[in-house]
C-alpha positions as CSV (number, residue, x, y, z in Angstrom):
1,X,51.2,-56.1,-26.8
2,X,51.9,-53.1,-24.5
3,X,54.8,-53.0,-22.1
4,X,53.9,-54.8,-18.8
5,X,53.5,-52.3,-15.9
6,X,54.3,-53.2,-12.3
7,X,53.6,-51.3,-9.0
8,X,56.3,-51.0,-6.6
9,X,55.0,-50.0,-3.0
10,X,57.1,-47.1,-1.9
11,X,56.7,-48.4,1.7
12,X,58.7,-51.6,0.9
13,X,60.7,-51.1,-2.2
14,X,63.8,-49.0,-2.9
15,X,63.2,-45.4,-4.3
16,X,62.7,-45.4,-8.0
17,X,65.4,-43.6,-9.9
18,X,67.4,-43.9,-13.1
19,X,70.0,-46.5,-12.8
20,X,68.6,-48.2,-9.6
21,X,67.8,-51.9,-9.6
22,X,64.4,-52.8,-8.1
23,X,63.3,-56.2,-6.9
24,X,59.7,-56.8,-7.8
25,X,57.2,-57.9,-5.2
26,X,56.6,-61.6,-5.0
27,X,53.1,-61.3,-6.6
28,X,54.6,-59.1,-9.4
29,X,57.5,-61.6,-10.0
30,X,55.0,-64.5,-10.2
31,X,53.0,-62.7,-12.7
32,X,56.1,-61.8,-14.8
33,X,57.5,-65.2,-14.9
34,X,54.5,-67.5,-14.9
35,X,51.8,-65.5,-16.8
36,X,53.8,-63.3,-18.9
37,X,56.9,-65.4,-19.3
38,X,59.2,-62.6,-19.3
39,X,63.0,-63.1,-19.7
40,X,66.2,-61.2,-18.9
41,X,66.4,-58.1,-21.3
42,X,62.6,-57.7,-21.6
43,X,61.2,-54.2,-21.2
44,X,58.9,-53.4,-18.3
45,X,57.6,-50.2,-16.7
46,X,57.6,-49.6,-13.0
47,X,55.6,-47.0,-11.0
48,X,55.0,-46.3,-7.3
49,X,52.1,-43.7,-7.5
50,X,54.2,-40.5,-7.7
51,X,52.8,-39.8,-11.1
52,X,55.9,-41.0,-13.1
53,X,56.5,-44.2,-15.1
54,X,60.0,-45.7,-14.8
55,X,60.9,-47.8,-18.0
56,X,63.3,-50.5,-17.1
57,X,64.8,-53.8,-18.2
58,X,64.8,-57.1,-16.5
59,X,68.3,-58.0,-15.3
60,X,67.4,-61.2,-13.3
61,X,64.6,-63.6,-13.8
62,X,64.1,-66.5,-11.4
63,X,61.0,-68.4,-10.3
64,X,60.4,-66.1,-7.3
65,X,62.8,-63.3,-7.9
66,X,62.8,-60.6,-10.6
67,X,65.0,-57.6,-10.7
68,X,64.6,-54.6,-13.1
69,X,67.0,-51.8,-13.8
70,X,65.5,-48.4,-14.3
71,X,66.6,-46.6,-17.6
72,X,64.3,-43.7,-17.7
73,X,61.7,-41.5,-15.8
74,X,58.8,-40.1,-17.6
75,X,55.9,-38.0,-16.3
76,X,52.5,-39.4,-17.0
77,X,49.8,-37.0,-18.0
78,X,46.6,-39.0,-18.1
79,X,44.7,-38.1,-15.1
80,X,41.1,-36.8,-15.4
81,X,40.6,-32.9,-15.5
82,X,37.9,-33.4,-12.8
83,X,38.5,-35.0,-9.4
84,X,35.8,-37.5,-8.4
85,X,35.6,-38.9,-4.9
86,X,33.5,-42.0,-5.0
87,X,31.6,-43.0,-1.8
88,X,30.3,-46.4,-2.5
89,X,28.0,-48.2,-0.1
90,X,29.6,-51.7,0.4
91,X,28.1,-54.3,-1.9
92,X,28.4,-58.0,-1.8
93,X,30.2,-60.7,-3.8
94,X,32.4,-59.5,-6.6
95,X,30.3,-56.4,-7.1
96,X,32.4,-54.1,-5.0
97,X,35.6,-55.4,-6.6
98,X,34.1,-54.7,-10.1
99,X,33.0,-51.2,-9.1
100,X,36.3,-50.2,-7.8
101,X,38.2,-51.7,-10.7
102,X,36.1,-49.9,-13.3
103,X,36.0,-46.7,-11.3
104,X,39.8,-46.5,-11.2
105,X,39.9,-47.1,-15.0
106,X,37.3,-44.2,-15.3
107,X,39.6,-41.9,-13.4
108,X,38.2,-41.5,-9.8
109,X,40.5,-39.9,-7.3
110,X,39.6,-41.8,-4.2
111,X,37.1,-44.5,-3.0
112,X,35.4,-44.4,0.4
113,X,33.5,-47.5,1.3
114,X,30.3,-46.7,3.2
115,X,28.5,-49.0,5.5
116,X,24.9,-48.1,4.6
117,X,21.7,-49.4,6.0
118,X,21.1,-51.8,3.1
119,X,24.7,-53.0,2.9
120,X,24.7,-56.8,3.2
121,X,28.3,-57.0,4.0
122,X,29.3,-55.9,7.5
123,X,33.1,-55.2,8.2
124,X,34.9,-54.5,11.3
125,X,38.3,-55.2,12.8
126,X,40.7,-57.6,11.2
127,X,38.1,-58.5,8.6
128,X,37.8,-54.8,7.6
129,X,41.6,-54.4,7.4
130,X,41.9,-57.5,5.1
131,X,39.1,-56.2,2.9
132,X,40.7,-52.7,2.5
133,X,44.0,-54.4,1.5
134,X,42.2,-56.5,-1.0
135,X,40.3,-53.5,-2.5
136,X,43.7,-51.5,-2.6
137,X,45.2,-54.4,-4.6
138,X,42.3,-54.2,-7.0
139,X,43.1,-50.6,-7.4
140,X,46.7,-51.2,-8.1
141,X,45.9,-53.9,-10.7
142,X,43.6,-51.5,-12.4
143,X,46.3,-48.8,-12.5
144,X,48.8,-51.4,-14.0
145,X,46.3,-52.1,-16.8
146,X,45.0,-48.8,-17.6
147,X,48.3,-46.8,-17.4
148,X,47.6,-44.6,-14.4
149,X,50.8,-43.6,-12.5
150,X,48.8,-42.1,-9.6
151,X,47.2,-44.6,-7.3
152,X,43.8,-43.8,-5.8
153,X,43.4,-44.6,-2.2
154,X,40.7,-46.9,-0.7
155,X,39.8,-45.6,2.7
156,X,38.7,-47.3,5.8
157,X,34.9,-48.0,5.8
158,X,32.7,-45.4,7.6
159,X,29.1,-45.1,8.2
160,X,27.2,-42.6,6.2
161,X,26.8,-40.1,9.1
162,X,30.5,-40.5,9.9
163,X,31.6,-39.8,6.3
164,X,29.3,-36.9,5.9
165,X,30.7,-35.4,8.9
166,X,34.3,-35.9,7.9
167,X,34.3,-34.4,4.3
168,X,35.1,-30.9,3.3
169,X,32.2,-29.5,1.4
170,X,32.7,-28.7,-2.3
171,X,30.6,-27.0,-4.9
172,X,29.3,-30.4,-6.4
173,X,28.1,-33.1,-4.1
174,X,25.8,-35.8,-5.7
175,X,23.6,-38.5,-4.3
176,X,22.3,-41.0,-6.8
177,X,18.6,-41.4,-6.3
178,X,16.3,-42.9,-9.1
179,X,13.3,-40.8,-8.1
180,X,15.2,-37.5,-7.9
181,X,13.9,-34.5,-9.9
182,X,17.2,-33.4,-11.1
183,X,19.6,-34.9,-13.6
184,X,23.4,-34.4,-14.3
185,X,22.7,-32.0,-17.1
186,X,20.9,-29.7,-14.8
187,X,24.1,-29.2,-12.7
188,X,26.7,-26.5,-13.2
189,X,30.2,-27.4,-14.2
190,X,32.2,-28.0,-11.0
191,X,35.0,-25.7,-10.0
192,X,36.3,-28.0,-7.2
193,X,36.2,-31.7,-6.3
194,X,33.2,-33.8,-6.8
195,X,31.7,-36.1,-4.1
196,X,29.6,-38.9,-5.5
197,X,27.5,-40.9,-3.1
198,X,26.0,-44.3,-4.3
199,X,24.0,-46.9,-2.6
200,X,24.4,-50.8,-2.3
201,X,21.8,-53.3,-3.4
202,X,18.5,-51.8,-2.9
203,X,19.8,-48.4,-3.0
204,X,19.9,-45.8,-0.2
205,X,17.1,-45.5,2.1
206,X,14.9,-42.3,2.1
207,X,16.4,-41.4,5.3
208,X,20.0,-41.7,4.0
209,X,19.1,-39.6,0.9
210,X,17.5,-37.0,3.2
211,X,20.6,-36.9,5.4
212,X,22.9,-36.3,2.5
213,X,20.7,-33.5,1.1
214,X,20.7,-31.8,4.6
215,X,24.5,-31.8,4.3
216,X,24.4,-30.1,1.0
217,X,24.2,-33.0,-1.5
218,X,22.0,-32.8,-4.5
219,X,19.9,-35.9,-5.3
220,X,20.4,-36.9,-9.0
221,X,18.7,-39.5,-11.2
222,X,20.4,-41.4,-14.0
223,X,17.8,-41.9,-16.8
224,X,14.4,-43.7,-16.6
225,X,15.6,-47.0,-15.4
226,X,16.9,-48.3,-12.0
227,X,20.6,-49.3,-12.3
228,X,22.3,-52.0,-10.3
229,X,24.8,-50.9,-7.6
230,X,27.8,-51.8,-9.8
231,X,26.3,-50.0,-12.8
232,X,25.1,-46.8,-11.3
233,X,28.5,-45.2,-10.2
234,X,30.2,-46.2,-13.6
235,X,27.2,-44.6,-15.6
236,X,27.6,-41.5,-13.5
237,X,31.3,-41.1,-13.8
238,X,31.1,-41.8,-17.6
239,X,28.4,-39.0,-17.9
240,X,30.5,-36.6,-15.7
241,X,33.5,-37.3,-17.8
242,X,31.4,-36.5,-20.9
243,X,30.0,-33.3,-19.5
244,X,33.1,-31.9,-17.8
245,X,36.1,-34.3,-18.0
246,X,38.0,-36.7,-20.2
247,X,35.4,-37.2,-22.9
248,X,34.9,-33.6,-23.8
249,X,38.7,-32.9,-24.6
């Protein structure tokens, strides 16, 4: 069994450093005591998104309070050599959670939810804020599991035109479109960040694909079959990691 990893939000926890004692968040403490049944003296790893792991030992274990003392600081070198920014049209049910979780495991740098024309879920105001918090927690959980010490950010939802107007152009910007003439193997190896745009259930409309191509995006197909909204980004990320990233090392 690997050593349990727990995220410590730098906005609410003490600075992580050798010798410091850190109180785990309530949710982390509950997981440590009820699910993992950890005890005083057990080893854990703390991280706060700064790219380091902080091995520690538990010094206090109570029902709703767990404290760990940091013994080391180690730099984590497991980020992908390519930087993929996923713009995912908001999908319904558990599909969005699944997409975010697996995309983080696959090494994405950031996630931008997009309110597309075919997005069934409509978010605004307090509901949007709660959903962003939920998605960010999905990211954190994925980082705890997969060993990442850098935490991707889930950004506030934007419409497609808003997002296209906000991004800095890079040399590789991709829109997934099942009828596109181009495939990933036709594209040059990127020298800068990658923007990847994926539709929700039903895909992007022709107008949305056209709008993205007008802004410098290349429409790309993934094989001969139409993939679901939760499958397409993961297949694309895996293919890019194979061509240019983790899997070719």
